C-alpha positions as CSV (number, residue, x, y, z in Angstrom):
1,M,0.0,0.0,0.0
2,L,1.4,3.4,-1.0
3,H,-0.2,6.7,-0.1
4,G,-3.4,4.9,0.8
5,Q,-3.5,3.1,-2.5
6,M,-2.9,-0.6,-3.1
7,T,0.0,-1.1,-5.4
8,E,0.5,-4.6,-6.9
9,V,4.3,-5.3,-6.8
10,V,4.2,-9.1,-7.3
11,K,1.7,-10.3,-10.0
12,G,0.8,-14.0,-10.1
13,V,4.3,-15.4,-9.7
14,S,4.5,-19.2,-9.6
15,L,7.6,-21.3,-8.8
16,R,8.6,-24.5,-7.1
17,V,11.8,-25.2,-5.1
18,S,12.4,-28.9,-4.6
19,A,14.4,-30.6,-1.8
20,G,18.1,-30.6,-2.6
21,R,17.7,-28.3,-5.6
22,T,18.6,-24.6,-6.2
23,V,16.3,-22.2,-7.9
24,A,17.7,-18.8,-8.9
25,L,15.3,-15.8,-8.8
26,V,16.8,-13.3,-11.2
27,G,15.9,-9.7,-12.0
28,E,16.7,-6.1,-11.6
29,S,16.3,-4.0,-8.4
30,G,12.6,-3.4,-8.0
31,S,11.5,-6.5,-9.9
32,G,9.9,-8.0,-6.8
33,K,12.6,-10.6,-5.9
34,T,13.0,-9.6,-2.3
35,V,9.2,-9.1,-1.8
36,I,8.7,-12.7,-2.8
37,S,11.3,-13.9,-0.3
38,Q,9.8,-11.7,2.4
39,S,6.4,-13.2,1.7
40,V,7.8,-16.8,2.1
41,M,9.4,-15.9,5.4
42,G,6.5,-13.9,6.7
43,L,8.6,-10.7,6.9
44,L,6.6,-8.4,4.7
45,P,6.4,-4.8,6.0
46,R,3.2,-3.7,7.8
47,N,1.8,-2.2,4.6
48,G,2.5,-5.4,2.6
49,V,-0.4,-7.7,2.0
50,I,-0.7,-11.0,0.2
51,T,-4.0,-10.5,-1.7
52,S,-4.2,-13.8,-3.6
53,G,-2.3,-17.1,-4.2
54,S,-0.7,-19.6,-1.9
55,L,2.7,-20.3,-0.4
56,V,2.7,-24.1,0.2
57,F,5.6,-25.4,2.4
58,S,5.9,-29.2,2.6
59,D,8.2,-30.1,5.5
60,P,10.2,-33.3,4.9
61,D,10.5,-33.8,8.7
62,K,6.8,-34.1,8.8
63,D,6.4,-36.6,6.0
64,G,5.7,-33.8,3.5
65,K,2.8,-32.5,5.4
66,S,1.9,-29.1,3.8
67,V,1.0,-25.8,5.3
68,D,-0.1,-22.6,3.4
69,I,2.2,-19.9,4.7
70,A,0.1,-17.2,3.1
71,G,-2.8,-18.1,5.4
72,L,-0.8,-18.0,8.6
73,P,-0.6,-14.9,10.9
74,R,2.9,-13.5,10.3
75,D,3.5,-13.1,14.0
76,G,1.7,-16.3,15.0
77,K,3.3,-19.3,16.8
78,K,3.3,-21.5,13.7
79,M,5.0,-18.9,11.5
80,R,7.6,-18.2,14.2
81,M,8.4,-21.9,14.4
82,L,8.9,-22.1,10.6
83,R,10.9,-18.9,10.3
84,G,14.4,-19.6,11.5
85,G,13.6,-23.2,12.3
86,R,12.5,-24.9,9.1
87,M,13.2,-21.9,6.8
88,G,16.5,-20.0,7.1
89,M,17.5,-16.7,5.3
90,V,20.8,-15.1,4.5
91,F,20.6,-11.4,3.8
92,Q,22.7,-9.2,1.4
93,E,24.5,-7.1,3.9
94,P,25.7,-9.0,6.9
95,M,26.9,-6.0,8.8
96,S,23.4,-4.5,9.0
97,S,21.9,-7.9,9.7
98,L,24.1,-8.8,12.7
99,S,23.8,-7.1,16.1
100,P,27.0,-5.0,16.7
101,V,26.7,-5.4,20.5
102,H,26.4,-9.2,20.7
103,T,29.1,-11.8,19.8
104,I,28.8,-14.0,16.8
105,G,28.3,-17.0,19.1
106,N,25.5,-15.3,21.1
107,Q,23.6,-14.5,17.9
108,I,23.9,-18.0,16.3
109,E,23.1,-19.7,19.6
110,E,20.0,-17.6,20.1
111,A,18.6,-19.0,16.9
112,L,19.3,-22.5,18.1
113,Q,17.7,-22.0,21.5
114,L,14.6,-20.5,20.0
115,H,13.8,-23.5,17.9
116,R,15.9,-26.5,19.3
117,P,16.6,-25.7,23.0
118,H,19.7,-27.3,24.5
119,P,21.5,-27.1,27.8
120,R,23.8,-24.1,27.8
121,K,27.1,-26.0,27.5
122,E,25.7,-28.3,24.8
123,A,24.3,-25.3,22.9
124,R,27.7,-23.7,22.8
125,A,29.3,-26.9,21.6
126,V,26.7,-27.2,18.8
127,T,27.2,-23.5,17.9
128,E,31.0,-24.0,17.7
129,Q,30.5,-27.1,15.6
130,M,28.4,-25.0,13.2
131,L,31.0,-22.3,13.1
132,G,33.6,-25.0,12.1
133,M,31.2,-26.3,9.4
134,V,31.0,-22.9,7.7
135,G,34.7,-22.4,7.6
136,F,35.8,-20.6,10.8
137,R,39.4,-21.9,11.5
138,D,39.1,-21.4,15.3
139,P,35.4,-21.9,16.3
140,Q,36.1,-21.6,20.0
141,R,37.8,-18.2,19.7
142,S,35.4,-17.0,17.0
143,Y,32.4,-17.6,19.2
144,D,33.4,-14.7,21.4
145,R,34.2,-12.3,18.5
146,Y,32.0,-9.3,17.5
147,P,30.9,-8.7,13.9
148,F,33.2,-5.6,13.5
149,E,36.2,-7.9,14.2
150,L,35.4,-10.1,11.2
151,S,36.0,-9.6,7.4
152,G,33.0,-9.4,5.1
153,G,33.5,-13.0,4.1
154,L,33.5,-14.2,7.7
155,R,30.5,-12.1,8.5
156,Q,28.6,-13.8,5.7
157,R,29.7,-17.2,7.0
158,A,28.3,-16.2,10.4
159,M,25.0,-15.4,8.7
160,L,25.1,-18.8,7.0
161,A,25.8,-20.5,10.4
162,M,22.8,-18.6,11.9
163,A,20.5,-19.6,9.1
164,L,21.6,-23.3,9.1
165,I,22.0,-24.0,12.8
166,C,18.5,-25.6,13.0
167,H,19.1,-27.6,9.7
168,P,16.3,-25.9,7.7
169,A,14.5,-27.6,4.8
170,L,14.7,-24.3,2.8
171,L,17.4,-21.7,2.7
172,I,16.6,-18.3,1.1
173,A,19.8,-16.5,0.1
174,D,19.1,-12.9,-0.9
175,E,22.1,-11.6,-2.8
176,P,24.5,-13.4,-0.4
177,T,27.7,-12.6,-2.3
178,T,27.0,-9.2,-3.9
179,A,29.4,-7.3,-1.7
180,L,32.1,-9.9,-1.6
181,D,35.4,-10.3,-3.5
182,V,35.5,-12.9,-6.2
183,T,37.7,-15.2,-4.1
184,I,35.6,-14.9,-1.0
185,Q,32.4,-15.3,-3.2
186,A,33.8,-18.5,-4.5
187,Q,34.4,-19.8,-1.0
188,V,30.8,-18.9,0.1
189,L,29.2,-20.4,-3.0
190,K,31.3,-23.6,-2.5
191,L,30.2,-23.7,1.1
192,M,26.6,-23.4,0.2
193,K,26.8,-26.3,-2.2
194,E,28.5,-28.5,0.4
195,L,26.0,-27.7,3.1
196,Q,23.1,-28.2,0.7
197,R,24.5,-31.8,0.0
198,E,24.9,-32.4,3.7
199,F,21.5,-31.2,4.8
200,G,19.6,-32.0,1.6
201,M,18.0,-28.6,1.8
202,A,16.4,-26.6,-1.0
203,I,17.9,-23.2,-1.9
204,L,16.1,-20.2,-3.3
205,L,18.9,-18.0,-4.5
206,I,18.1,-14.4,-5.2
207,T,20.7,-12.7,-7.4
208,H,21.3,-10.4,-10.4
209,D,24.7,-12.0,-11.1
210,L,24.3,-14.3,-14.0
211,G,27.7,-15.8,-13.4
212,V,26.6,-17.0,-10.0
213,V,23.4,-18.3,-11.5
214,A,25.3,-20.4,-14.1
215,N,27.4,-22.0,-11.5
216,M,24.8,-22.6,-8.7
217,A,21.3,-23.0,-10.1
218,D,19.4,-26.1,-11.3
219,E,16.4,-23.9,-12.4
220,V,16.0,-20.2,-13.1
221,V,13.0,-17.9,-12.8
222,V,13.4,-14.5,-14.4
223,V,11.1,-11.7,-13.0
224,Y,10.5,-8.2,-14.2
225,R,8.2,-5.7,-12.5
226,G,6.6,-8.5,-10.4
227,E,5.9,-10.9,-13.3
228,V,7.7,-14.0,-14.5
229,M,9.2,-13.4,-17.9
230,E,10.8,-16.8,-18.4
231,A,11.5,-19.9,-16.3
232,G,13.1,-23.2,-16.9
233,P,16.2,-25.4,-16.4
234,V,19.5,-23.6,-16.3
235,E,20.6,-25.3,-19.6
236,D,17.6,-23.8,-21.4
237,I,17.9,-20.4,-19.9
238,F,21.5,-19.9,-20.9
239,R,21.6,-21.8,-24.2
240,R,18.2,-21.0,-25.6
241,P,17.0,-17.7,-24.0
242,G,13.6,-16.8,-25.4
243,H,12.3,-13.6,-23.8
244,P,13.8,-10.3,-25.0
245,Y,14.3,-9.2,-21.4
246,L,16.4,-12.3,-20.6
247,K,18.5,-11.7,-23.7
248,A,19.0,-8.1,-22.7
249,L,20.2,-9.2,-19.2
250,L,22.7,-11.5,-20.7
251,K,24.1,-8.7,-22.9
252,A,24.3,-6.2,-20.0
253,S,27.0,-8.1,-18.1
254,P,30.7,-7.2,-18.9
255,D,32.7,-10.2,-20.2
256,F,36.4,-10.9,-20.6
257,D,35.7,-11.8,-24.3
258,M,34.3,-8.4,-25.2
259,P,36.4,-6.9,-28.1
260,P,37.9,-3.4,-27.6
261,G,35.3,-0.7,-28.2
262,E,32.2,-2.9,-27.7
263,R,29.7,-1.3,-25.4
264,L,27.5,-3.0,-22.8
265,V,23.8,-3.1,-23.8
266,A,21.9,-1.3,-21.1
267,L,18.3,-2.3,-20.7
268,R,17.3,1.4,-20.6
269,G,19.8,3.9,-22.0
270,V,21.0,7.0,-20.3
271,T,21.5,9.9,-22.7
272,S,24.0,12.5,-21.6
273,A,24.2,16.0,-23.0
274,P,26.6,16.3,-26.0
275,V,29.9,17.9,-25.1
276,V,32.7,18.8,-27.5
277,K,35.4,16.1,-27.4
278,P,38.8,17.4,-26.2
279,I,41.9,17.0,-28.4
280,R,43.7,13.9,-27.3
281,E,47.4,13.7,-26.8
282,T,49.0,11.0,-29.1
283,T,51.3,9.9,-26.3
284,P,49.5,10.2,-22.9
285,K,51.6,11.7,-20.1
286,P,51.2,11.0,-16.4
287,L,48.6,13.2,-14.7
288,L,49.3,11.7,-11.3
289,S,52.5,9.9,-10.1
290,V,52.5,7.9,-6.8
291,R,55.9,6.7,-5.5
292,G,56.7,4.6,-2.4
293,L,53.3,5.2,-0.7
294,R,53.0,3.7,2.7
295,K,50.3,3.6,5.4
296,T,50.3,1.8,8.8
297,Y,47.4,1.6,11.2
298,G,47.8,1.1,15.0
299,G,50.9,-0.2,16.7
300,K,52.6,3.1,17.7
301,K,55.2,1.1,19.4
302,G,55.6,-1.3,16.5
303,G,53.5,-4.2,15.3
304,G,50.9,-2.2,13.4
305,V,49.0,-3.3,10.4
306,I,50.6,-2.2,7.1
307,A,47.7,-1.3,4.9
308,V,49.7,0.2,2.0
309,D,53.3,-0.9,1.5
310,D,55.7,0.8,-1.0
311,V,53.0,1.4,-3.7
312,S,54.1,3.1,-6.9
313,F,52.2,3.8,-10.2
314,D,51.3,6.5,-12.7
315,V,47.8,7.5,-13.9
316,L,48.0,8.7,-17.5
317,K,46.1,11.7,-18.6
318,G,42.8,10.8,-20.3
319,Q,43.0,7.2,-19.4
320,C,41.6,4.8,-16.7
321,L,43.8,2.9,-14.4
322,G,42.1,0.0,-12.7
323,L,43.1,-0.9,-9.1
324,V,41.9,-4.4,-8.2
325,G,42.3,-6.7,-5.2
326,E,40.4,-8.4,-2.4
327,S,38.9,-6.5,0.6
328,G,41.8,-5.5,2.9
329,S,44.3,-5.4,0.0
330,G,44.7,-1.6,0.6
331,K,43.2,-0.4,-2.7
332,S,40.6,1.9,-1.1
333,T,43.2,3.2,1.3
334,V,45.3,4.3,-1.7
335,G,42.4,6.3,-3.0
336,N,41.9,7.9,0.4
337,L,45.6,8.8,0.6
338,I,45.5,10.4,-2.8
339,M,42.4,12.4,-1.8
340,R,44.1,13.4,1.5
341,A,41.3,11.8,3.4
342,R,44.0,9.9,5.2
343,S,47.6,10.9,5.9
344,A,50.4,8.9,4.4
345,D,53.4,7.7,6.5
346,A,55.8,7.8,3.6
347,G,56.0,8.3,-0.1
348,S,55.1,11.0,-2.6
349,I,52.0,11.9,-4.7
350,T,52.7,14.3,-7.5
351,F,50.0,16.0,-9.6
352,H,51.4,17.1,-13.0
353,D,49.9,20.5,-13.6
354,P,50.8,22.4,-16.8
355,A,52.1,25.2,-14.5
356,G,54.4,22.8,-12.7
357,P,54.3,19.7,-10.5
358,V,52.2,19.8,-7.3
359,D,53.3,17.9,-4.2
360,V,49.9,16.7,-3.0
361,L,51.1,15.5,0.4
362,A,52.7,18.8,1.2
363,L,49.6,20.9,0.6
364,E,48.1,22.6,3.7
365,G,45.4,25.2,4.5
366,A,44.3,27.5,1.6
367,A,46.6,25.8,-0.9
368,L,45.0,22.4,-0.2
369,K,41.4,23.8,-0.4
370,A,42.3,25.5,-3.7
371,F,43.7,22.2,-5.1
372,R,40.9,19.9,-4.0
373,P,38.6,20.6,-7.0
374,R,41.3,18.9,-9.2
375,L,40.6,15.5,-7.6
376,Q,37.1,14.2,-6.9
377,M,35.6,10.9,-5.7
378,I,32.6,8.7,-6.5
379,F,31.8,6.5,-3.6
380,Q,30.7,2.9,-3.3
381,D,27.4,3.3,-1.6
382,P,25.1,5.8,-3.2
383,V,22.8,5.6,-0.1
384,S,25.2,6.5,2.7
385,S,27.3,9.0,0.6
386,L,24.3,11.3,0.0
387,S,22.8,13.3,2.9
388,P,19.1,12.2,3.4
389,R,18.3,15.7,4.6
390,M,19.5,17.6,1.5
391,T,17.7,17.9,-1.8
392,V,19.4,16.9,-5.0
393,L,19.9,20.6,-5.8
394,D,21.7,21.2,-2.5
395,I,23.8,18.0,-2.8
396,I,25.2,18.9,-6.3
397,R,25.5,22.6,-5.5
398,E,27.4,22.1,-2.2
399,P,30.9,21.8,-3.8
400,L,30.3,25.1,-5.7
401,I,29.3,26.8,-2.5
402,I,32.3,25.6,-0.6
403,Q,34.7,26.7,-3.3
404,G,32.8,30.0,-3.9
405,R,32.2,29.3,-7.6
406,G,29.7,31.8,-9.2
407,S,26.6,33.5,-8.0
408,E,23.5,31.6,-6.7
409,A,21.9,31.8,-10.2
410,E,25.1,30.6,-11.9
411,Q,25.4,27.7,-9.4
412,K,21.8,26.6,-10.1
413,R,22.4,26.8,-13.9
414,R,25.5,24.6,-13.4
415,V,23.4,22.1,-11.4
416,V,20.9,21.9,-14.2
417,E,23.7,21.3,-16.7
418,L,25.1,18.5,-14.6
419,M,21.7,16.8,-14.3
420,D,21.4,16.8,-18.1
421,C,25.0,15.5,-18.3
422,V,24.3,12.4,-16.2
423,G,20.9,11.7,-17.7
424,L,18.6,12.9,-14.9
425,D,15.5,15.1,-15.3
426,P,16.2,18.6,-13.8
427,R,12.6,18.6,-12.5
428,F,13.8,16.2,-9.8
429,L,16.1,18.8,-8.2
430,T,13.7,19.4,-5.3
431,R,13.5,15.7,-4.4
432,Y,15.4,13.9,-1.7
433,P,17.7,10.9,-2.2
434,H,15.3,8.4,-0.8
435,S,12.9,9.0,-3.7
436,F,15.5,7.7,-6.3
437,S,16.6,4.3,-7.3
438,G,20.1,3.0,-6.6
439,G,21.3,3.8,-10.1
440,Q,19.8,7.3,-10.0
441,R,21.4,8.0,-6.7
442,Q,24.8,7.0,-8.1
443,R,24.2,9.4,-11.0
444,I,23.6,12.1,-8.5
445,G,27.0,11.2,-6.9
446,I,28.6,11.4,-10.3
447,A,27.1,14.8,-11.0
448,R,28.4,16.0,-7.6
449,A,31.9,14.7,-8.5
450,L,31.8,16.6,-11.8
451,A,30.6,19.9,-10.4
452,L,34.1,21.5,-10.0
453,N,35.4,20.2,-13.4
454,P,38.0,17.8,-11.9
455,D,41.0,16.5,-13.8
456,L,41.0,13.1,-12.0
457,I,38.1,11.2,-10.5
458,I,38.7,8.3,-8.1
459,C,35.9,5.8,-8.6
460,D,35.7,3.6,-5.4
461,E,33.6,0.5,-6.2
462,P,31.0,2.8,-8.0
463,V,28.9,-0.1,-9.3
464,S,29.3,-2.9,-6.7
465,A,26.0,-2.1,-5.0
466,L,24.0,-2.0,-8.3
467,D,22.3,-4.7,-10.3
468,V,23.6,-5.8,-13.7
469,S,21.3,-3.6,-15.8
470,V,21.9,-0.4,-13.8
471,Q,25.6,-1.3,-13.7
472,A,25.7,-1.2,-17.5
473,Q,24.1,2.2,-17.5
474,I,26.6,3.7,-15.1
475,L,29.6,2.1,-16.7
476,N,28.5,3.4,-20.2
477,L,27.9,6.8,-18.7
478,L,31.3,6.9,-17.1
479,K,33.0,6.0,-20.4
480,D,30.9,8.6,-22.3
481,L,31.9,11.3,-19.7
482,Q,35.5,10.3,-19.9
483,S,35.5,10.6,-23.7
484,S,33.5,13.9,-23.9
485,L,35.1,15.7,-20.9
486,G,38.7,14.3,-21.2
487,L,38.4,12.8,-17.7
488,T,41.0,10.6,-16.1
489,Y,39.9,7.8,-13.7
490,L,41.5,5.7,-11.0
491,F,38.9,2.9,-10.9
492,V,39.0,0.9,-7.7
493,S,37.1,-2.4,-7.8
494,H,37.1,-6.1,-6.9
495,N,35.1,-7.0,-10.0
496,L,37.6,-7.9,-12.7
497,A,35.0,-8.0,-15.5
498,V,34.1,-4.4,-14.7
499,V,37.7,-3.3,-14.6
500,H,38.4,-5.1,-17.9
501,Y,35.6,-3.0,-19.5
502,M,36.7,0.3,-18.0
503,A,40.5,0.4,-17.8
504,E,43.4,0.6,-20.3
505,R,45.9,-0.3,-17.6
506,I,45.4,-2.4,-14.5
507,A,47.3,-2.7,-11.2
508,V,46.6,-5.7,-8.9
509,M,47.1,-5.3,-5.1
510,A,47.5,-8.0,-2.5
511,R,48.3,-7.3,1.2
512,G,49.2,-3.7,0.6
513,R,51.5,-4.1,-2.3
514,I,51.0,-3.9,-6.1
515,V,52.0,-7.4,-7.3
516,E,51.3,-6.9,-11.0
517,I,50.7,-3.9,-13.3
518,G,50.3,-3.6,-17.0
519,P,48.1,-3.0,-20.0
520,R,44.7,-4.7,-19.8
521,D,45.2,-7.2,-22.6
522,A,48.6,-8.3,-21.3
523,L,47.4,-8.8,-17.8
524,F,44.3,-10.7,-18.7
525,R,45.8,-12.9,-21.5
526,H,49.2,-13.5,-19.9
527,P,48.8,-13.0,-16.1
528,A,52.2,-13.6,-14.4
529,H,51.6,-13.4,-10.6
530,P,49.8,-16.4,-8.9
531,Y,47.5,-14.0,-7.1
532,T,46.3,-12.5,-10.4
533,K,45.8,-15.9,-11.9
534,C,43.7,-16.9,-8.9
535,L,41.6,-13.8,-9.1
536,L,40.8,-14.5,-12.7
537,R,40.0,-18.2,-12.0
538,A,37.6,-17.2,-9.2
539,V,35.3,-15.1,-11.5
540,P,32.0,-16.9,-12.1
541,L,31.2,-16.5,-15.8
542,P,27.7,-16.6,-17.2
543,D,28.8,-19.4,-19.5
544,L,27.8,-23.1,-18.8
545,D,30.8,-24.3,-20.9
546,R,33.3,-22.5,-18.5
547,P,32.2,-23.5,-15.0
548,L,33.9,-22.1,-11.9
549,D,36.5,-24.4,-10.5
550,F,35.7,-24.0,-6.8
551,D,38.7,-26.0,-5.7
552,I,41.3,-23.9,-7.6
553,A,39.7,-20.6,-6.5
554,T,39.6,-21.6,-2.8
555,S,42.7,-23.8,-2.4
556,G,45.4,-23.2,0.2
557,G,45.3,-20.5,2.8
558,G,43.7,-17.9,0.6
559,A,44.6,-16.3,-2.7
560,S,46.6,-13.5,-1.1
561,D,48.6,-15.8,1.3
562,P,52.2,-15.7,0.1
563,A,52.7,-19.2,1.5
564,T,50.6,-20.5,-1.3
565,W,52.7,-18.8,-4.0
566,P,55.7,-20.3,-5.8
567,A,59.1,-19.3,-4.2
568,A,59.9,-16.8,-7.0
569,F,57.1,-14.6,-5.8
570,R,57.6,-14.9,-2.0
571,G,61.2,-13.7,-1.9
572,T,63.6,-14.9,0.9
573,A,63.0,-11.5,2.6
574,R,60.8,-8.5,2.0
575,D,63.6,-6.4,0.6
576,R,64.3,-9.1,-2.0
577,L,61.1,-8.4,-3.8
578,E,61.1,-5.9,-6.7
579,M,59.2,-5.2,-9.9
580,I,60.4,-7.4,-12.8
581,D,60.0,-6.0,-16.4
582,L,58.1,-8.5,-18.6
583,G,58.1,-6.2,-21.6
584,G,55.4,-4.0,-23.0
585,D,55.0,-2.0,-19.8
586,H,54.0,-5.2,-18.0
587,W,55.6,-5.6,-14.5
588,V,55.3,-8.2,-11.8
589,L,56.6,-8.3,-8.1
590,A,59.0,-11.1,-7.7
591,D,62.4,-12.1,-6.2
592,R,65.2,-9.7,-7.3
593,G,67.2,-12.6,-8.7
594,C,64.5,-13.7,-11.1
595,T,64.4,-12.9,-14.8
596,A,61.3,-12.4,-16.9
597,H,61.7,-16.0,-18.1
598,D,61.9,-17.3,-14.6
599,V,58.7,-15.4,-13.7
600,T,56.6,-16.6,-16.7
601,A,57.9,-20.2,-16.2
602,A,57.0,-20.3,-12.4
């Protein structure tokens, strides 16, 4: 119900999830996927009502005896016993789903005690056993840890443990790996497959990632605006797609096989205002040079965590440099150091201005304020990066006010130009961020970043929170703006397919260091470092003929663990590692005594 009027958001959807099978529910944001899952779990908001249809749950533990969930009071005893007991759910964002003031063990054990009461000591033992099953290396210690002490992958494992502690017959996984790196994603997907085999449970997998669908699903249901567009076995969906919407979804995903210059096919285009293309330099020169950058957190008396360790690279004018790596690799910290949002411990950042080089780390006071318009940032989360109390006009105009650019009328004219530039209707300027979709909010963030005519934009995971169709719109928009305005990008991401589409050169980071850097084609066709190779193998592709090898992607102590790398890349000591030239501006971090031949043969 919206503004007193009934709005139909799910329209006659029918699907079946059989025991031991995985059904993928695929569609864009707003297609009704999450509403369907909320209906099954009895978690619809107060204004949500099931007006027709049935939700029949047949419990294997009760000889298949069926109950129509749609007819149960959502807060009644029967529904509470099913929810969390016989039906578990894993949510998209584990940090907002876990209590920050309770330990992981407390939260998982609470679910157990609600549905399968145990004596206290026995309950802790069962909880620790479940933590071990989902991949915690030290379950006894992990029981007493808080969510903020865990990585994103471990938090998602904790959510899995909570959902599975009562051995449910049905697991609903709502975008369970969207915010995870490809290697951690591979680990979580492998874990879900193993637990499904062990418990014989059915899985309803809600996702917009067709690569995940191809590697996990037995059957696929494609929904759009609350209606099923196409449904069938995974083989038919990928090899013989019939509906135009499904075909468009398949073309909206970036792929490693895309030839240079080919564009993603967005489901709904975003037209930006035409701008005269700048004259390109035949040989691009560095716009920004980073040398020996270092940042350590904590440990004032020694023993701190080295987040960025001797990082060096150039960002060429008019080009896009992709910076990829797992969470915790240091890539976002590098962006923050360049923006002066964090202070560097050592190293230099030089901005090559036509009037002369600028030492970015030495800028202070008025000089720093005057320089800030040259570098701008697009943030990962378009919800938290926009003030909910400001209108779109105020959000985009704010940088102009801070820098004292133009009169009030000139600032408003500039905001209208920027709205046109990113494909938004200027009539929306009096609205607040909550009234926009995720893709529209990200375009507002892009408009704000463009307000001061920057030379370099740092894009920090700008599409990781967006579904595949909106992602295609934003990526195409960023490429168009780069071409028309002569922009230079530092594109930070863990999605290699996205970086392949956006960047001319790519730097790969692991444990605070750049382990490989080079032109896109060289790095993707002839990766040299074992970490780069593992990242590429861990990407789930929307291609049934190229399945994800879960064992390769999750082998050893983790992709970024040097102990799993060949000796040539570990070095006998830290100071033995240096960049080895492989030719064609392709470099890899290896032992100083290695030659290019040694590295490629390792």
